[in-house]
C-alpha positions, 0 to 999 in steps of 0.5 A, a space after each residue: 480512464 485515468 483517475 488521479 488518486 491521493 495515495 497514502 504511500 505513507 506508513 500506517 502507524 499504530 496510535 501507540 507507536 509514538 508513545 513508546 521507544 522502539 529498538 527496532 521498527 518492523 516495517 512490512 509491505 507488499 512488493 509495490 515498485 518503486 514505492 516498496 520493493 526488496 529489489 532495491 537496497 533501500 527498499 524503494 521510495 518508502 525505505 528511503 523516506 523512513 530511513 531519512 525520517 528516523 536517521 536522528 533516532 536510535 531506532 534501527 529499521 527491519 524491512 520485509 516484503 510479504 503478500 499484501 493480505 499477510 502484511 495487513 494481518 500481521 500489522 493488525 496483530 501487532 507483529 509489524 509496526 509499520 505497513 508501508 505503501 498503502 491506500 487509505 480506506 475506511 475499513 483500515 482506519 478502524 485499525 491504523 493511524 495514517 500519515 498525511 499523503 506522501 505521493 499521488 499516483 495514477 491508477 489505470 486499467 491496462 491491457 495487452 496491445 493485441 486485446 481488442 477490449 474497449 469499455 465505457 462501463 463496468 458491464 463492458 468488462 464482464 467478458 474479461 478476466 481482470 487481475 487484482 490484488 486481494 484487499 487493495 483499495 482499487 479492487 474495493 473501489 471496483 466492488 463498490 461500483 458494481 453494487 
């Protein structure tokens, strides 16, 4: 059940970001390798892209990895300037401005090889526990399908 989804692995920028100069841009995102991760000196693909995009500016970059829900809330509150590696949703458009999509990603369900689970509909999955990331686009999509 592969589904190709255009991902905004870009930055969610407040609309005022380009209107003022920043000495340090605070970038926050959830652990989402290889796109955004503190397990890489460059903070993953997003860190590399942001560093390259801003290399001619006198702005320094501060990277932090936090739980996804906290990263969203802090960016909404203006405690962070850029939310890295996220999907675009109508709910988030109320708070953030987006870049164009940078990367396309396959989103799939996976199971342990020993699990005999097979499904064709969402109802077929009801006996199973499915892990999710709170406030992620994929879980929003599943919740909408269940309505």
